[in-house]
C-alpha positions in Angstrom: 20.8 4.3 112.2 22.6 7.5 112.9 25.4 7.2 115.6 25.5 10.7 116.8 28.8 12.0 118.4 27.9 14.2 121.1 28.7 17.6 120.7 31.1 18.4 123.8 33.6 15.3 122.5 33.0 17.4 119.1 34.0 20.5 120.3 37.1 18.9 122.5 38.2 17.1 119.8 38.0 20.1 117.6 40.1 22.4 120.5 42.7 19.2 121.2 43.3 18.1 118.3 42.9 20.6 115.2 45.2 23.3 114.6 44.8 25.6 112.2 47.1 26.0 108.7 48.1 29.5 107.3 47.0 28.8 103.5 51.0 29.4 102.8 52.1 26.8 104.9 50.2 24.4 103.0 52.1 21.7 101.1 52.0 22.5 97.5 53.1 19.1 95.4 50.1 18.8 94.1 46.9 20.8 93.3 44.8 18.6 95.4 46.8 19.8 98.8 45.1 23.0 98.2 41.9 21.8 98.5 39.4 19.8 100.9 40.0 16.4 100.1 35.9 15.9 101.4 34.5 18.7 99.4 37.5 19.4 96.7 36.9 23.4 97.7 39.8 25.3 97.7 41.1 26.4 100.8 40.9 30.5 102.0 42.9 32.0 105.0 41.2 32.1 108.9 38.0 34.1 108.3 39.9 37.4 110.5 42.8 37.8 112.7 40.4 37.9 115.5 39.0 34.5 114.6 40.1 31.9 117.3 39.7 28.5 115.9 37.8 26.4 116.9 36.3 28.5 119.6 34.0 30.4 118.1 31.0 29.1 115.8 31.3 28.4 112.3 28.7 31.3 109.9 27.4 30.4 106.7 29.8 33.8 106.1 33.1 31.8 106.9 35.0 30.0 104.3 36.7 26.8 104.1 39.9 27.5 105.9 42.5 24.4 106.4 42.8 22.2 109.8 45.5 19.7 110.7 44.8 16.8 112.6 47.1 16.5 114.9 48.1 14.3 118.4 45.3 11.5 117.6 46.7 8.2 116.5 49.5 9.5 114.0 47.0 11.0 111.8 47.9 14.2 110.6 45.8 14.8 107.2 44.5 18.4 106.1 40.8 19.3 106.3 38.5 21.8 105.5 37.4 23.3 109.0 33.2 23.1 108.0 33.8 19.9 106.3 35.4 18.4 109.4 33.0 19.4 111.9 30.1 18.3 109.3 32.1 14.7 109.1 32.3 14.3 112.8 28.3 15.7 113.3 27.0 13.0 110.2 26.5 10.8 112.9 27.2 7.9 110.0 29.1 4.2 110.7 33.0 6.4 110.0 32.0 9.5 111.5 34.3 9.1 114.5 37.8 8.1 112.0 39.9 9.7 109.7 38.0 9.6 106.3 41.4 9.4 104.4 43.3 6.8 106.2 40.2 5.5 108.7 42.5 5.7 111.8 39.9 6.4 115.1 39.9 10.1 116.4 37.0 8.7 118.9 35.7 5.9 120.1 32.3 4.2 118.5 29.3 5.1 120.1 27.9 2.5 122.1 24.8 2.3 120.0 27.0 1.6 116.9 28.8 -1.4 119.5 25.2 -2.7 119.8 24.1 -2.8 116.7 27.4 -4.4 115.7 26.8 -6.9 118.3 23.4 -7.9 117.7 24.4 -8.5 113.9 26.7 -10.7 114.9 24.8 -12.3 117.4 22.3 -13.3 114.7 25.2 -14.0 112.7 26.0 -17.2 114.6 22.4 -18.4 115.4 21.9 -18.7 111.8 25.4 -20.4 111.2 24.2 -22.6 114.0 21.4 -23.7 112.8 23.2 -23.9 109.4 25.9 -26.7 110.9 23.0 -28.4 112.3 21.3 -29.0 109.0 24.3 -29.7 106.8 25.4 -33.2 106.6 28.4 -32.2 104.7 31.8 -32.5 106.5 33.6 -29.8 104.4 30.4 -27.3 104.8 30.3 -27.5 108.7 34.3 -27.2 108.9 33.6 -24.2 106.7 30.6 -22.7 109.1 32.8 -23.6 112.3 35.7 -21.1 111.1 33.6 -18.4 110.2 31.5 -18.3 113.8 35.3 -18.5 115.1 36.0 -15.3 113.2 32.6 -13.6 114.2 33.1 -14.7 117.8 36.6 -12.6 117.7 34.8 -10.1 116.1 32.3 -9.8 119.4 35.1 -10.1 121.2 36.9 -7.3 120.1 33.5 -4.7 120.5 33.1 -5.9 123.8 36.5 -5.2 125.0 36.4 -2.2 127.3 38.0 0.7 124.8 34.7 1.1 123.6 32.5 3.9 125.5 
């Protein structure tokens, strides 16, 4: 189920946590340094001298230019501007995080958190039923261990760092 990030959060992220990288400033240690790690398109320069990143919306004629993540959880990866925006707008479980290092850029959505909590609660209920049916002490201990792990996940999801 999609978990879209609100448009204002995406725009805020692009404004505060990305910087346009001139093509001549890109690392040149590998051919991959010159292309977007998402779509593998080679970067071009910025659209024009009067273009203000990222305030102007992207139009179809603007090619992929490089932007670097800055000041967010230690991530400094470089992506194509168009791919980065598509990634953030996709509403997928990892859309709020870097596709390379998985460091969180934005908090996961409430909807995603609620879905994860429902899954954890369902798993805990199922394990409780299994534990009650089993007569094998080793199986019971294993089920109890899994339950403890799921409870830790639930506690993490319920912490106030989630929006």
